[in-house]
N, C-alpha and C positions, 0 to 999 in steps of 0.2 A: 504494499499499499503509498509505505513513505516512496518509493522511486515511480509511482505512476506519479504521486505530486507532484515532483521535483520536476517532473519531465512537464508534465502542465504548468509548471513554472515559469520551467526553461520556456522553455514551448511562447509563452506567454511574451516575458520577456524580449523575444526576438521578436515579437510581432510590433509588439511598444515601440523599438527603438529603429523598425527599416522605416523607412518612408512611403514607399512604395503603402504598404497599409496603413497611413497614419492619416493623410489626410490626400484629397484630389489632390492631379497635375492643377496647373496655375491656371493653365485653356481654361478648367473646370470648374474656375473656384464660382461661377458665381452662383452655378446649380450647390451647391455647399452644404446649405440650410432645407434644400427639401431630400439630400442623400442623408440627412439627418433624420428625417420623418419616416421617410418611407420602412425600414426594420421597425415601425409601429402598426405600417397600414396592416397586415392578417390578420395581428390585434381587433381593429378599430372591427374587421368584417367580423370577425369574429364575435364578438361585444353586439353588434348591432343585429346579427341573427337571433339574441334574445329579448333585445328591445323589438325587432318584432315579430315575437313567438310573444311575447307578453301585451304587445300591443292587439293580435291577436287570440287573445288569453288560449292561449299554450292548444291548439284546436290541435 
């Protein structure tokens, strides 16, 4: 278990210091706010399904 945890931490450390994973290229800097929100979209879709079912009384 400690070995797996160490591998996970080493992997996260490598990606956090790598600029390829850290930020978008300068040409795409205008879309940076959109890219920050994109991972939340599936969660919002999942929540929308519950709101929709609540609106139709969970038929």
